[in-house]
C-alpha positions as CSV (number, residue, x, y, z in Angstrom):
1,M,0.0,-0.2,-0.1
2,T,1.3,3.4,-1.1
3,Q,2.0,6.3,1.6
4,R,-0.8,8.0,0.0
5,M,-3.3,5.2,0.1
6,H,-2.3,4.8,3.8
7,R,-3.1,8.6,4.4
8,T,-6.4,8.1,2.4
9,A,-7.3,5.0,4.6
10,G,-6.5,6.7,7.5
11,S,-8.6,9.6,6.9
12,L,-11.6,7.6,6.0
13,L,-11.2,5.6,9.2
14,L,-11.0,8.9,11.4
15,A,-14.0,10.2,9.4
16,G,-16.0,6.9,10.2
17,V,-15.1,7.2,14.0
18,L,-16.1,10.9,14.0
19,A,-19.4,10.0,12.2
20,A,-19.9,7.2,14.6
21,G,-19.3,9.5,17.7
22,S,-21.7,12.1,16.4
23,A,-24.1,9.5,15.5
24,G,-24.0,8.3,19.2
25,A,-24.2,11.8,20.7
26,A,-27.2,12.5,18.5
27,Q,-28.9,9.4,19.7
28,A,-29.9,10.4,23.2
29,E,-32.2,8.5,25.3
30,E,-35.6,8.9,24.3
31,V,-37.9,9.8,27.6
32,R,-41.5,9.6,26.5
33,I,-43.9,12.0,28.4
34,G,-47.7,11.5,28.5
35,F,-49.7,14.8,28.8
36,L,-53.4,14.7,29.7
37,A,-55.4,17.9,28.9
38,P,-59.0,18.6,27.7
39,T,-58.5,19.6,24.1
40,T,-62.2,19.4,23.2
41,G,-65.3,20.3,25.1
42,I,-66.1,23.3,27.3
43,F,-62.5,23.4,28.7
44,A,-60.7,23.2,25.4
45,Q,-59.3,26.7,25.7
46,V,-57.8,26.0,29.1
47,G,-56.6,22.6,27.6
48,K,-54.8,24.6,24.9
49,D,-52.9,26.7,27.4
50,M,-51.6,23.8,29.3
51,V,-50.3,22.3,26.1
52,D,-48.9,25.3,24.8
53,G,-47.2,26.0,28.0
54,F,-45.3,22.8,28.1
55,K,-44.8,22.8,24.4
56,M,-43.1,26.3,24.5
57,Y,-40.7,25.1,26.7
58,L,-40.0,22.1,24.6
59,D,-39.6,24.1,21.5
60,Q,-37.2,26.5,23.3
61,K,-35.0,23.5,24.0
62,K,-35.5,21.9,20.6
63,N,-37.2,18.9,22.3
64,V,-34.3,17.9,24.3
65,L,-34.5,18.0,28.3
66,G,-31.3,17.5,30.3
67,G,-29.8,15.7,27.4
68,A,-32.8,13.4,26.8
69,Q,-34.8,13.4,23.5
70,I,-38.4,14.1,24.3
71,K,-41.2,12.1,22.7
72,F,-44.5,14.2,24.0
73,I,-47.7,12.4,23.7
74,V,-50.9,14.4,24.3
75,E,-54.3,12.8,25.3
76,D,-57.6,14.4,25.1
77,E,-59.1,14.0,28.8
78,Q,-62.3,16.0,27.8
79,G,-62.5,17.5,31.4
80,K,-63.8,14.3,32.7
81,P,-62.2,12.2,35.4
82,D,-63.3,8.8,33.7
83,T,-62.0,9.6,30.4
84,A,-58.9,10.6,31.8
85,V,-58.2,7.3,33.7
86,T,-58.8,5.6,30.3
87,K,-56.3,7.8,28.5
88,A,-53.8,7.7,31.4
89,K,-53.9,3.7,31.0
90,K,-53.3,4.0,27.3
91,L,-50.3,6.3,27.8
92,I,-48.9,3.8,30.3
93,L,-49.8,0.4,28.7
94,Q,-49.6,1.4,25.0
95,D,-47.2,4.2,24.8
96,K,-45.0,3.0,27.6
97,V,-44.5,6.7,29.0
98,H,-42.0,7.1,31.7
99,F,-44.5,9.5,33.4
100,F,-47.6,11.4,32.8
101,V,-48.3,15.0,33.4
102,G,-51.6,17.1,33.6
103,G,-55.2,16.5,34.3
104,L,-57.2,19.7,34.8
105,L,-60.1,19.5,37.4
106,A,-59.5,18.5,41.1
107,S,-61.9,15.7,40.6
108,T,-59.6,14.5,37.8
109,G,-56.5,14.5,40.1
110,Y,-58.2,12.4,42.5
111,A,-59.1,9.9,39.8
112,L,-55.6,9.8,38.3
113,A,-53.5,9.3,41.4
114,P,-54.7,5.6,42.1
115,V,-53.7,4.9,38.4
116,S,-50.1,6.0,39.1
117,T,-50.0,3.8,42.2
118,A,-51.4,0.8,40.5
119,E,-49.1,1.0,37.6
120,K,-46.1,2.5,39.6
121,V,-45.8,5.2,37.2
122,V,-45.1,8.9,38.1
123,Y,-48.1,11.1,37.8
124,I,-47.0,15.0,37.9
125,S,-50.1,17.1,38.6
126,S,-49.4,20.3,36.7
127,V,-52.8,21.9,37.3
128,S,-55.3,19.6,39.1
129,S,-55.1,21.0,42.4
130,A,-57.2,18.6,44.8
131,D,-55.9,19.4,48.3
132,D,-55.9,15.8,49.9
133,L,-53.5,14.3,47.5
134,T,-50.6,15.9,49.1
135,Q,-52.3,16.1,52.5
136,R,-54.2,13.0,54.2
137,D,-54.3,10.8,51.2
138,L,-50.4,11.0,50.2
139,P,-49.2,7.8,51.9
140,K,-51.6,6.0,49.2
141,Y,-49.9,7.6,46.3
142,P,-46.2,7.2,46.4
143,Y,-45.7,7.9,42.6
144,F,-47.7,11.3,42.9
145,F,-46.0,14.5,42.6
146,R,-47.4,18.1,42.4
147,S,-45.6,21.0,40.7
148,S,-48.6,23.5,40.8
149,W,-50.5,24.1,44.0
150,T,-53.3,23.0,46.3
151,S,-56.6,24.4,45.8
152,S,-56.9,26.0,49.1
153,Q,-53.3,27.2,49.1
154,P,-53.7,30.8,48.0
155,S,-57.1,31.0,50.1
156,H,-55.1,30.9,53.5
157,P,-53.2,34.3,53.1
158,F,-56.2,35.8,51.2
159,G,-58.5,35.1,54.0
160,Q,-56.2,36.9,56.1
161,W,-55.9,39.8,53.7
162,A,-59.6,40.1,53.6
163,C,-59.7,40.7,57.3
164,E,-57.1,43.2,56.9
165,Q,-59.3,45.1,54.4
166,G,-61.9,45.4,57.0
167,Y,-64.4,43.3,55.7
168,K,-66.7,41.4,58.1
169,K,-69.2,39.4,56.4
170,V,-68.7,37.2,53.3
171,A,-71.1,35.5,51.0
172,I,-69.6,32.8,48.9
173,V,-70.6,31.8,45.4
174,A,-68.7,28.7,44.3
175,A,-68.8,26.1,41.5
176,D,-70.3,23.1,43.2
177,Y,-67.5,20.5,43.1
178,A,-64.2,19.5,44.8
179,F,-62.2,22.5,43.6
180,G,-64.9,25.1,44.6
181,Y,-65.3,23.5,48.0
182,E,-61.4,23.7,48.8
183,V,-60.8,27.2,47.6
184,A,-63.8,28.2,49.6
185,G,-63.0,26.1,52.7
186,G,-59.5,27.6,52.7
187,F,-60.8,31.2,52.5
188,Q,-63.5,30.4,55.3
189,R,-61.2,28.8,57.6
190,A,-58.5,31.8,57.5
191,F,-61.3,34.5,57.3
192,E,-63.1,33.3,60.3
193,A,-59.7,32.6,62.1
194,C,-59.1,36.5,62.0
195,G,-62.6,37.3,63.3
196,G,-64.6,37.4,59.9
197,Q,-67.9,35.7,59.4
198,V,-69.0,33.7,56.3
199,V,-72.8,34.3,56.5
200,Q,-74.0,32.2,53.2
201,K,-72.6,29.6,50.6
202,I,-74.2,29.2,47.2
203,W,-73.1,26.4,45.0
204,P,-74.2,26.6,41.3
205,P,-73.3,23.5,39.4
206,L,-70.1,23.4,37.3
207,T,-71.6,23.9,34.0
208,T,-73.9,27.0,35.1
209,K,-74.3,29.5,32.3
210,D,-77.2,31.4,33.8
211,F,-76.8,32.8,37.2
212,G,-80.4,34.4,37.4
213,P,-81.6,32.0,40.2
214,Y,-78.6,32.5,42.3
215,I,-77.6,36.3,42.3
216,P,-80.9,37.6,43.8
217,T,-80.3,35.1,46.8
218,I,-77.1,36.8,47.7
219,S,-77.3,38.1,51.4
220,A,-77.8,41.6,51.8
221,N,-76.0,41.2,55.2
222,A,-72.7,40.4,53.4
223,D,-70.2,43.4,52.7
224,V,-68.2,41.3,50.1
225,I,-68.7,38.5,47.7
226,F,-66.2,35.8,47.4
227,T,-66.4,33.7,44.1
228,V,-64.9,30.6,42.7
229,M,-65.7,30.2,39.1
230,V,-64.1,27.9,36.4
231,G,-63.8,27.6,32.7
232,P,-66.8,29.6,31.1
233,M,-68.4,30.3,34.5
234,S,-65.7,32.7,35.0
235,L,-66.8,34.7,32.0
236,Q,-70.5,34.6,32.6
237,F,-70.8,35.1,36.3
238,P,-69.2,38.7,36.7
239,K,-71.1,39.9,33.6
240,Q,-74.3,39.0,35.1
241,L,-73.6,40.1,38.6
242,A,-72.7,43.6,37.2
243,A,-75.9,43.5,35.1
244,S,-77.8,43.0,38.3
245,G,-76.6,46.2,39.7
246,N,-74.3,44.6,42.3
247,K,-72.6,47.2,44.4
248,K,-70.8,45.0,46.8
249,P,-66.9,44.3,46.2
250,V,-66.2,41.3,44.6
251,I,-63.0,39.0,45.5
252,G,-62.5,35.5,44.6
253,G,-60.1,32.5,43.8
254,G,-57.5,33.0,41.3
255,P,-59.1,31.0,38.2
256,S,-62.0,33.3,38.3
257,Y,-60.0,36.0,36.8
258,D,-57.1,34.0,35.2
259,E,-55.6,35.3,32.0
260,F,-57.2,32.5,30.0
261,V,-60.4,34.5,30.5
262,L,-59.3,38.1,31.6
263,P,-58.9,39.4,27.9
264,S,-62.4,38.2,27.3
265,M,-64.0,40.3,30.3
266,G,-64.9,43.8,30.4
267,D,-64.9,47.0,32.7
268,E,-67.4,45.0,34.9
269,V,-64.3,43.1,36.5
270,I,-62.1,46.1,37.1
271,G,-61.3,46.4,40.9
272,H,-62.1,42.9,41.6
273,V,-59.3,41.0,43.5
274,S,-58.3,37.5,43.6
275,A,-55.1,35.4,44.8
276,L,-52.9,32.9,43.0
277,Q,-49.3,31.6,43.0
278,Y,-49.0,33.5,39.3
279,S,-50.0,36.5,37.6
280,A,-48.9,37.6,34.0
281,A,-48.5,41.1,35.4
282,L,-45.8,39.9,38.0
283,D,-43.1,42.6,37.1
284,T,-39.9,40.4,37.3
285,P,-37.5,40.0,34.4
286,R,-37.9,36.3,34.2
287,N,-41.7,36.7,34.2
288,A,-41.4,39.5,31.6
289,E,-39.3,37.5,29.3
290,F,-41.8,34.7,29.7
291,V,-44.8,36.9,28.8
292,K,-43.2,38.5,25.8
293,A,-42.2,35.1,24.4
294,Y,-45.4,33.4,24.9
295,R,-47.4,36.2,23.4
296,S,-44.9,36.3,20.4
297,Q,-45.7,32.7,19.8
298,F,-49.4,32.5,20.6
299,G,-50.6,35.8,20.4
300,K,-52.0,36.2,23.7
301,V,-51.1,36.6,27.5
302,P,-49.9,33.3,29.4
303,S,-52.6,32.2,31.7
304,Y,-51.5,30.3,35.0
305,Y,-52.3,27.0,33.1
306,S,-49.5,27.9,30.5
307,E,-47.1,29.0,33.2
308,T,-47.4,26.1,35.4
309,N,-46.8,23.6,32.7
310,Y,-44.0,25.7,31.4
311,S,-42.5,25.5,34.9
312,T,-43.2,21.9,34.9
313,A,-41.2,21.3,31.9
314,M,-38.3,23.2,33.7
315,M,-38.4,20.9,36.6
316,I,-38.3,17.9,34.7
317,E,-35.4,19.0,32.7
318,A,-33.4,20.0,35.9
319,V,-33.9,16.3,37.0
320,L,-32.9,14.6,33.6
321,A,-29.8,16.9,33.6
322,Q,-28.8,15.6,37.0
323,N,-29.0,12.0,35.6
324,G,-27.1,12.7,32.3
325,G,-30.3,12.7,30.3
326,K,-31.4,9.4,31.5
327,Y,-34.7,8.6,33.4
328,P,-33.5,7.6,36.8
329,G,-36.5,5.4,37.6
330,A,-39.9,6.4,39.5
331,E,-38.7,6.3,42.9
332,E,-35.6,8.2,42.4
333,F,-37.2,10.8,39.9
334,I,-39.8,11.6,42.6
335,K,-37.0,12.1,45.2
336,Q,-34.9,14.4,42.9
337,M,-38.0,16.4,41.8
338,A,-38.9,16.9,45.6
339,A,-35.4,18.1,46.2
340,L,-35.5,21.0,43.6
341,N,-35.4,24.8,44.3
342,I,-35.9,26.3,41.1
343,E,-36.7,29.9,39.7
344,T,-39.7,29.8,37.5
345,P,-41.6,32.6,35.8
346,R,-43.9,32.6,38.9
347,G,-40.9,33.0,41.3
348,Q,-38.8,30.7,43.6
349,V,-40.4,27.2,43.9
350,R,-39.3,24.5,46.5
351,F,-41.1,21.7,47.7
352,D,-42.4,20.5,51.3
353,E,-42.0,16.8,52.7
354,N,-45.5,16.1,51.3
355,R,-44.1,17.0,47.7
356,N,-46.3,20.0,47.3
357,P,-44.8,23.3,46.2
358,I,-43.9,26.2,48.9
359,Q,-44.0,29.5,46.9
360,S,-45.2,33.0,46.8
361,I,-48.8,34.0,46.8
362,Y,-50.1,37.0,44.9
363,V,-53.0,39.2,45.9
364,K,-54.1,40.6,42.4
365,K,-56.4,43.3,41.5
366,V,-57.8,43.6,37.9
367,E,-56.6,46.9,36.3
368,K,-56.5,48.4,32.9
369,K,-53.1,49.5,32.0
370,K,-50.1,49.1,29.8
371,M,-47.4,46.5,30.7
372,F,-44.1,45.2,29.5
373,G,-43.9,48.0,26.7
374,Y,-47.0,47.0,25.0
375,D,-48.8,50.1,23.8
376,K,-52.5,49.3,24.4
377,D,-54.4,49.7,27.6
378,E,-55.6,45.9,28.6
379,L,-56.7,44.2,31.8
380,W,-54.0,42.8,33.8
381,N,-53.9,41.2,37.3
382,T,-51.8,43.6,39.1
383,V,-49.8,42.3,42.1
384,I,-50.8,44.4,45.2
385,K,-49.5,42.1,47.6
386,T,-47.1,39.1,48.0
387,Y,-47.0,36.6,50.6
388,P,-43.8,34.7,50.2
389,N,-42.9,30.9,51.1
390,V,-46.6,30.0,51.7
391,S,-47.0,26.2,52.1
392,Q,-50.3,24.2,51.5
393,F,-51.0,24.6,55.3
394,G,-50.7,28.4,55.0
395,Q,-50.6,30.2,58.5
396,F,-51.7,26.9,60.3
397,K,-49.9,24.2,62.1
398,K,-49.6,21.2,60.0
399,D,-50.7,18.7,62.6
400,E,-53.7,20.7,63.7
401,F,-54.7,21.3,60.1
402,L,-54.6,17.5,59.2
403,A,-56.5,16.6,62.1
404,T,-59.6,18.2,60.7
405,P,-61.6,17.0,57.8
406,V,-60.8,17.9,54.2
407,Y,-62.5,21.0,52.9
408,G,-66.0,20.0,51.6
409,R,-69.5,21.2,50.8
410,D,-70.1,21.3,54.4
411,Y,-66.7,21.7,55.9
412,P,-65.9,24.2,57.6
413,P,-69.5,24.3,58.6
414,C,-71.5,27.5,57.9
415,K,-72.0,28.5,61.5
416,F,-72.8,32.1,60.8
417,C,-75.3,31.2,58.0
418,N,-79.0,32.3,58.5
C-alpha cells in the first residue's frame, strides 16, 4: 500500500470514527412524556393553554431536556375524570410513557392518582389542585408529585388579607365540586380565624351559564362577595352580577380572573381582587421574558395554566440533567423532583415533605393599564401584595390542620349562615 493510500485509508477511518461518535451523541435516550389535557369540550381553551405552556418550553429546548430526546404524547381527557383514567392507562400500557403530566379538574386528580399507584408510574399534577392528594391521602400515592398548587393554598393568606381590608361578612358563590369546596373552604377557615364571618354559601353547578336563580339570593348582610368560578363560568358570572346592579366588592379564587379568560372580560371586573401563585402582570425580569415570548408565539398573554406547565417542563429538565439525560426510575425521579429549588416565571419554588410547592402567593387586582412595553391599555392582574414562602397549610400548624376534615361542601360548617 502506498503512503498516499495509507493517508487516505487513515482519513476514511478517522471520518468513520467521528461520524459514529456524532451519531452516538445525536442518539440521546428517548424519554416519553404523556400529557393529559382537555383539548375538546367546554374546557378546550384551558387545555390549549396547558399544552402550549409545556410545548413552548420543549420548543425552546429543541425537544431535548437535560440531554434526553423527548417524545411528547398528548391525550384529550375532555375535562372528565373517567376519560382521563382511560387515557392515562393508554399512555402507560400502549405508549409506555416514563411518566405522565396534567389533568385539569381537582376531581380528575383524585381519579388519576390511584392509576399511578397501581401502575407504579409517576404522575405529575401540573394543574389539578386537589388538596388531599398531598395531605391526608399522600401515603396511598407514592408516585404522585405536584408541581402546581393545592386548591386552598392561595386562600389561606387571602382570607387573612380580607380581614385586613376591614371586611366583616362574606357571601360565598362557588362552583359545586371539589375545587370550589377547597378554595372556598381555605378562605373561610382563614377569614373566620381572624374574626370574619361567612354568612352564606351558594353552590351553582359546574356547567352553570345562567346565574339568574342565584344572584338575587345573595345575602344583603354580606359586605363582600367571594367567588370561585372555572371555565366559561368565570366569564358569565361577573357579567351577570354587574348587570344585576351589584354594588358589593367582589373578590375570588385565582381562576375566576385568570388570564385565560381575562382578555374576554370587560370593565365590569375592574377592581375585582383574587389570589393565586401566578399573575402575568408579575413585574420581574423572568416573568417579563416569559410573557413576551409566549405572546409572540401564541398571540396572547399566558394564563396560569400556561405558566404552570412551562415551569413543570423546567423542573423535569433539571432532574433529567442531573442524571445525564437518562430517566432514573420512578422512585429516584420523585426524590430528585422533591429536592428541587428552582426559579420559575412565577418565582422561586421549592417543595415540602409532602411533595407540594412552597411558593409566593400574589393578591391581584384587575386594572386596565399598559405593561411590558405593549402600547395598548389592557386588563391585567396587578400584584398588590405578595405573601412569600406559603405552604399548603398556610398560617396553620400542619398537625392541627390535618386533624380536621378535608374541605368540602359542608366543612368548614357555615355557623354564621342564616
